[in-house]
N, C-alpha and C positions, 0 to 999 in steps of 0.2 A: 504494500500500500504506500509505503514511504517512497519507493522508487517511482510509483505512478504519479504521486504528487510532484516529485522532483522533475519528472519528464514533462508534466503538464505546465509547471512553472517555466521550464526551459522553453517550451513551445510558445508560451505567452510572451516571454521576454524577446524571443526571436521575432515574433510578430510586431512587437512594439519598437524594436530597434530602428527600423526605417523611419517611423513616425518621430521618434525622439531625435534622430539625426537630422531630419528635415526641420523639426522645431528648433533645434540648436542652430541650424544653418539660417533659418529665418530670423532668429534673434541676433545672430551675428551680422547678417545683412542689415537689419534695422539699426544696430549699434553703429555700424560703419556709416550708414546714411545720416544718422543723427550727429555723429562726430563731424561730418562735413558741414552741417548746418550751424554748428557752434563756432564761435570765434577761435582762432588759433590759441594754443596754450600760451598764456602770458606768464610763463615761468619766470620767476625772478632771476634765474640763472641765464636766460637767453639774452636779455638786453645788454648786460655788461660784456658778455663773451662775444656776441655779434658786434657790439659796439667796438670792442678791441680790434676785430678784423677791419671794421670801417676806419678806425684810427690808423691802423697799419697801412691801409690803402691810401688814405689822405696824406700820410707822411712819406709815401714811397717816392715821390718826386723831389723830396728834399724841402718842400714848402708846405706848411700846415696853416692854412688860411682860416680867417673868421668865417668865410662862406662855407668851407668844408666842415668846420665845427657846427655851424648852424644846420647844415644838411644832415650831419650825423645825428644831432639831437632830434630832428624831425623824423628820421628813420627809426630811431629806437623808442621814441615816445609811445607808439602804439603797443610796444612790447612790455612796457613798465607795469609793475604790480601796483596794487593799491597803496597810495601814500608816497610812492617814489616820484622823484622829480627828474627831468631830463638833465639838469645840471649835475646832479649827484651821479646819475647813471653814466654821463660822459666822463666825469672825473674818475669813476671806478673803471670805466673802459680804458682810459688812458693809463691808469696804473697797471691793469691787467696786460695791456699791450706792451708796456715797458718791461714787464717781468716775464712775459711769455717767450719761450725759446724759439718757437717756430709757428708758422701758420697752420701746419698740420695738426698740432695739438689743439688749437682753437677750433678748427674745423671738425675734429672728431667730437668735441663737446657739443657743437651745434647739431651735428648729425644725430646725436642721441635725443635731441629735443624737438627736431623738426622733421616731419615725414617727407619723403622724397618728393612727392607731388606738390609740396608747398615751398620747396627750396628755391624754385625759380624766382619767387617773390624776394628772397634774400639777395639773389643775384641782381635783380632790378634795383634794390636799395643800394647795393654796393656800386653799381654803375652810376646811380644818382650822385653818390659821394665823389667818385672819380671825376665826373663831369662838372661838379659844382664850381670848380675854379676856372672853367671855360677851356681847359686843355687836357690832353691825354699825354701821358709820359710812358716810355717803354717799360719802366719799372712797375708802373700801375697796371699796364697791360699784362705783364708777366704774373703779377700777384692775382689779377682777375682770372687768368687762364688756370692757374693753380687752384684757386678757391673754387671755381666752377667745377673743375675736375674732382676735387675733394668732396664736393656736394653731390657728386654722382651725375652731373650734367655735362652735356657735350659742348664743344665750342660753338656749335650752331645754336643751342639753347641760349648760351651766353650772348651771342651776337643778336639774336632776336630780342632778348631782354634789353640789351643796350639800345637797339633801334626803338623799342617802345619808350624808353626813357628819353631818347633824343627827340622823338615825335612829341612827347608831352612837353618837353622844354621848349621846342619850337613853336607849339601852339600857344604856350603861355606868354611868349614874347610879343 
């Protein structure tokens, strides 16, 4: 009798597994959908680390202008946590950039915080900083190529992001 109950339970479980799997899949799809509707993670770690990359880009040509600083603040402000200020975040970013050994370390931290499909937004922000002073430098281009690659994006993705930023700047003038 015990074996019959065990067999019956096994059969019921086998019948329910496809349903449970489909249900799990539906919840998983719903969770992914809702995650896309919510704003990006405003992790307090992202603003200063991404800001450090932006500072590094701004300093790459040997000149760190007020326009570049203002652009960095405008790019990291949406990433700030409750109660944080852009000035404080920029100061933290400058300290992190000065202490960071290489761009790879910073990029790895960013990759942990930002999903692949949202990283192109970071590349656009980075191009906005590079172009803030009105010129491009070979050093800035080199860091941009490296940063885009480290973010898992192609040169083409980066070029299209740069073009979008250029078009926005052009239409604002």
